[in-house]
N, C-alpha and C positions, 0 to 999 in steps of 0.2 A: 507467513513469514516466520512466524514462532517456530513451526515444526522444521522450516526449511533451515533456520539458523541452528538447529540443534544437531543437524546433521554433521558428519566428521568432515564430508566435503561439500562445499557449496558451489553449485555450478552458475556460472554467470554467461549469460548470451547478450552481446551488444555491449554498450559504453557502460561500466559500473557507475559512472559519475553522472549518467542521465537522472536529471531531476523531476520531481513529482510534488504535487501539492497534497498534503495530508492534513486530517483535521480529527480530533477526539469527539466522540460522540456528546459529550457535555457541551461542547462548543456549538455542535449542531443542533441541539436542543435550545441553546441560548439564541441561536439565530431564529429559530422557529417561533419562538416566544416573542422575540422583538417584531417579527414580521406581523404575526398575529395583533399585537398592542398597536402598531403603528398603521395598521389597514391602509398601506400605500397602494396607489393604481398598479396593476399588473406590470410587474418588473422581474427581471430573472438577475440572481446574485449568485456568484460562486461563493460556496462556504468553505474555508480553509485556512491554514494558518498561513500568515505572511511569509514565513521563511520555508522556502523549498527544501526538498531533502533528496539526497543523491540515493541511487538503489543500494550502492555498497555501504553508504552510511547508514542507511535504514537497518539494513542485515548486521552491521557492527554494533548499532545501539541495541538491538534485539538481544544479540548474543551476549553484551555486556550485561543485560537485565537479567538473562536467564543464567550468567555466570558460565558460558561456555566460549570456547576459542576456535570456531571453524577455521578450516583452510578452504581458500578460493580456488576454483578451476575455471579459467576462461575457456569455453567451448566456442569454437568456431562457427560464425553465424550459418555458413553453407552446410554444416553437419546438424546443425539444430533444425534448419529449415526442411532437411530430409526427413528427420526425426518427426517433425510437426505434420509433414505430409503423411507419413506412414500412420501417424497416431489419429488424424482426420479418418482415414479409410478404416482403421481399425475400429474406431468409434462408430462409424456408419454400420460396419457388419455386426457389431455387438448391439446396436440400437442405443448406445450410452455415449456418454461425453467423456474422453479420456483426459488426463491433465495436460499433455501437449498435443495441441492441435493447432491449425493454422491462427486461428484468432489468438491464441495464447503467444504465438510465436510473434505475431505483429504487436502486442503488447510488450514482449521483451526487446524488440529491435526499434521501438519507437523512439523518437527524439526526445521523450519525455512529455509530460503533462502539467505544465505549471499555469494555475489559475490566476488572475488578477482578482485581489480580494477587496480592491478599494472601493468599490461600490457597496459593498457590504458595510464597510466601516461609515462610508458618506450617507447612505440611505437609512440604514438601520441602527447606526451607533455601535456597531457590534465588531470586535476585533477577536478572533481566536485567541484564548488567553494560555491555553494548555499546551506547554512546549512538548517536544518530542520525547526526551527521557522520562518525565514524570507522567505522561500520558501512556506510554510503553510499561511503566512499572506498574500503573494501575490496571492496564489492560492484562498484563501478564497474571497478576493476583486474581483478577476475575476468571482468567482461563484456568487457572489453578482451582479454585473454588468449584469451577463447573466440571472438573475433570478432563479438560480439553488437553491440557499439559500437565506433565506429571510434577509434583512438588519437588524443592531440593535443587 
């Protein structure tokens, strides 16, 4: 998403308001530590921030952190679907995974993925505490240090 937000034009497929659950790695670590300390019987908990984030909101926030202003282009789903099928075949011919394939298309056109995180709070006493903007700022700085995105 960081590289996508730096592009002059950011393509969107599907509904840009589609919501997803995100979580910062430090909140994941806190949940793991709590699970190890509590030693509860086998249970499954979703680990995520309690506030869902829309796809466009995510790109907007990343762009703000990077100090860029992308323009958005809504790509018709039918056109993206054709490109995804072509990408699938190209990937098979090359023996490689290409950035746009049927799996990625399914993600882009999904109705979202929002997890209920109440069990995490109830069973482990953990609530993800790192909000989107501070988490993205920290992530951007780490990416810069590692050379994954340019400074400035």
